[in-house]
C-alpha positions in Angstrom: -6.9 -10.8 -0.8 -10.3 -12.3 -0.7 -12.9 -10.9 1.8 -13.1 -13.0 4.9 -16.7 -12.4 5.9 -19.7 -10.6 4.5 -22.1 -8.6 6.8 -25.4 -6.9 6.0 -25.8 -3.3 7.1 -27.6 -4.2 10.3 -25.0 -6.8 11.3 -22.2 -4.3 10.5 -23.8 -1.6 12.7 -24.3 -4.1 15.5 -20.9 -5.7 15.3 -18.7 -2.8 14.2 -16.1 -3.4 17.0 -15.8 -7.1 16.0 -15.4 -6.2 12.4 -12.7 -3.6 13.1 -10.8 -6.3 15.1 -11.0 -8.6 12.2 -9.7 -5.9 9.8 -6.9 -5.0 12.2 -5.6 -8.6 12.0 -5.4 -8.2 8.2 -8.8 -9.6 7.1 -11.0 -7.8 4.6 -14.8 -7.6 5.3 -17.6 -6.9 2.8 -20.7 -5.0 3.8 -23.8 -5.7 1.8 -27.2 -3.9 1.4 -30.1 -6.0 0.2 -27.7 -8.9 -0.6 -25.5 -6.7 -2.9 -22.0 -5.9 -1.8 -21.6 -2.1 -1.4 -18.4 -1.7 0.5 -15.2 -3.4 1.5 -13.4 -2.7 4.8 -9.7 -3.3 4.4 -6.7 -2.7 6.8 -4.7 0.4 6.4 -1.1 0.0 5.4 1.2 0.7 8.3 3.3 3.8 8.0 6.9 3.2 6.9 9.3 4.2 9.6 12.1 6.3 8.1 15.3 6.0 9.9 16.8 9.1 8.5 19.6 10.1 6.1 22.4 7.6 5.6 20.4 4.6 6.7 21.3 2.7 3.6 25.0 3.5 3.8 27.1 0.4 3.0 24.1 -1.4 1.5 24.0 0.2 -2.0 26.6 1.1 -4.5 26.5 4.1 -6.9 29.3 4.0 -9.6 31.5 7.0 -10.0 30.2 7.6 -13.6 26.5 7.5 -12.5 25.8 11.1 -13.7 27.6 10.6 -17.1 25.2 10.0 -20.0 26.2 8.1 -23.1 26.6 10.4 -26.1 23.5 9.1 -27.9 21.2 9.6 -24.9 22.7 13.1 -24.2 22.1 14.0 -27.8 18.5 12.9 -27.5 18.0 15.2 -24.6 19.9 18.1 -26.3 22.7 18.0 -23.8 25.4 18.3 -26.4 
């Protein structure tokens, strides 16, 4: 994602609330010092809500032989 706007340090200090609003909507903002970019303010990824155990029941399939290794792979791991 490309930065939406670039602010110098003075502007960033003066307009921090506005910058945070922009970032909260998904925008990335670059802060520069003496015309050189020094920082990028990016939105945090939202936390993933876990619904608990069994939430994928009926949506995935695990075959009965899932835990069985083919002989050549078992041999490679010293399982035979």
